[in-house]
C-alpha positions, 0 to 999 in steps of 0.5 A: 274185485269185492272182498267178503268184508265189502272192501275192494281187494287190491291186486298185489304185485309179487316177486317169485324168489325161488323154490318152485313146487315146494311148500309156499312161503309168503313174505310181507314187508314193513311200512315204507318197504316192498318186496324188493327189500326181500329179494336176497333173503327170500332167495336164501329161504327158498332152499326148502320153500317156494318163496313169494314176496308181495308188495302190500297196497300203497307200497312198491308196485302194487296199486294205490287205494284210499283205504289203508287198514290191517283188515284191507291188507289181510284181505288183499293177501287172501285175494292174492292167494286165491288168484294163485290157487294157494289154499294153505301157506306159511306166512312171514311178516316184518313189522307192519307186515307182521301185524298183517300176518298175525291178523290173517292167521287169527281170522283165517287159521285154515289158510295158514300152516305156520307163521313167522313174525319178524321184530314186531309184537301185538301192541300199539307203537308210537307214531313219532318216528314214522311221522318224522320220516313221512314228513321228510319224504313229503317235503322233499322237492322232487322237482329239483332232485337229481339223484337218490344220493342227493335225496339222502343228503337232503334227509340228513337234517330230518332223519338221523340214521344213515341206514334209514335214509338209504331205506327211504330213498328205495321208494324213489322211482323215475317218472314215466318220461325218465326225466324226474322222480316220483314216490312209489308209496302213497305218502298222503294215505300212509300219513293219514293211516299212521294211528291205525298202522301203529296200533294193535290189529288184534282183539283180546279174543284173537288166537292162532293155535298153529306153529309161530316163530317170533324172531326179534332183534336184540338191539331193537325195542320193538319186541320187549320182554314184557311183550312175550306174555301178549304174544303167547296169549294170542299165539299159544304155540309161539317160540321167541328167538332173539338175534343179539346183533340185529336191530329192527331189520334182522333179515337184512342186518344179520341175514345169515343168522336170520335164515338159519333161525327160520330154517331150523325145524 
């Protein structure tokens, strides 16, 4: 269906993670992630919320589309909210999903009652690491692949971190005939869109005055001390919490501390 901005809205796949009837919390994953990565943490968060985790376009079980921009992704989320009959929600976004959530909140503040941003800031990042990961994925010979474990071994020369190799292969899925492997993510489109995805989707005029919680990993460089001023410029009511032992994925690496930080009123 068409969007208000003239782009085609992609009907997003979602997982309902618990808390039916409570105030809705929508969770948006990062680049090369999916709703699958949030199943355990999302269920923990469902104590006081109805938690929905979405697959953004070109990721997980959501459809592929040649357009890959923050405006398009934000429009998809709004379209999904309309389909579900959700007028106002709390948004949580990690990394790329955090940028989608920032943009949606700034441009449609009446639809967002609160925002949780996980280990990302409103600035431009280097594409170097993501470019290497996407290249390794595109160069993997799926025709001879026997298992996800074998894919991890093949990635060793290109992807240094063990945890990242395991994360990347979560995007592998069996072909329909069950005899081979395919990538769930739309690798060519994501690779072409990297400059935009690593950029800052916000303009200097973008503001969201509602409650915002930024949760950063103490071992991550995605949210630096010098980013705090920009965060508070766009989000004047933001609080910034650092989980000292976490890296870029505090919701997985330090799940208990992360859930405790989010659920504190």
